[in-house]
N, C-alpha and C positions, 0 to 999 in steps of 0.2 A: 964515365960511360955508364949507361944503364943496361938492364937485362934485355930490353927490346932490341938493342944494337949488338948484343953479344954473339960471338961465334958459336955455332952448334957444336956440342961435344967437348968444348974446352971448359976446364974448371976455373972458376973465378973465386975471388974472396970478396964477400960483401963488405963494403966500406961504409955505407950509410943507408938508412931508410928515410925517404922523404915523402911520407904519406900525408902528414899533417893531421892524422887521426890517431890518437893514443890507443883507442880500442883495437884498431886494425894493426898497429904496431905490436900490441900485446898478443894478438892472434898469431902474427908472423913469428914472434918470439917463441910461442908454444910449439910451432912447427920446426923450430931450430934455425930460423932465418933471422940472423942478427949480425951486427958488425963483427968481422973476424972469422966468420964461418964460411966454408966452401959451398959453392952452388954451381950447378951445371945446367945449361939449357939443353934439353934432350931433343925437342922438336918444336916446330912452330905450326900453328893452325891459323885459320883466317883471322880470328880476333883474340887469340890467346897463345900461350906457349906452355909447354910441359917442362918443368924443372925438377932436378933431383937435389934434395936437401937431406943431408945425412943418409938414412936408409930408405927414405920415402920419395915418391914421385907425386907432384902436384900440378894441377892445371890452374894457371893464373891468367887473368885477362891482361891485355896490353897496357891499360892504365896503371895497373899495379906493377907490371914489369918495368915501366918507365920510372916508377918511384923507388925501385931497388937499384942503388948505385953499386957498381963493382969496380 
C-alpha cells in the first residue's frame, strides 16, 4: 500500500521508496523518510497530503505519496 491510500492519523512504517530518482530519494532520506521509519498521514488536501516524519510535518504531492510504500 502507498501513502495516498493510507488511513489518516494512523502510524505506518515505510517499507520502500519507489521514486526512480536517486536525488529525490536522497532528499527524502535527509527528511528522515526511509525504509523502517514511522510515518503518519495527518491530512489530505486536493493535490497533496501532509505527513509527519520524526518531529516534522511536510506537505508532499500525490505523485510522491504514491511512491512511498508503507
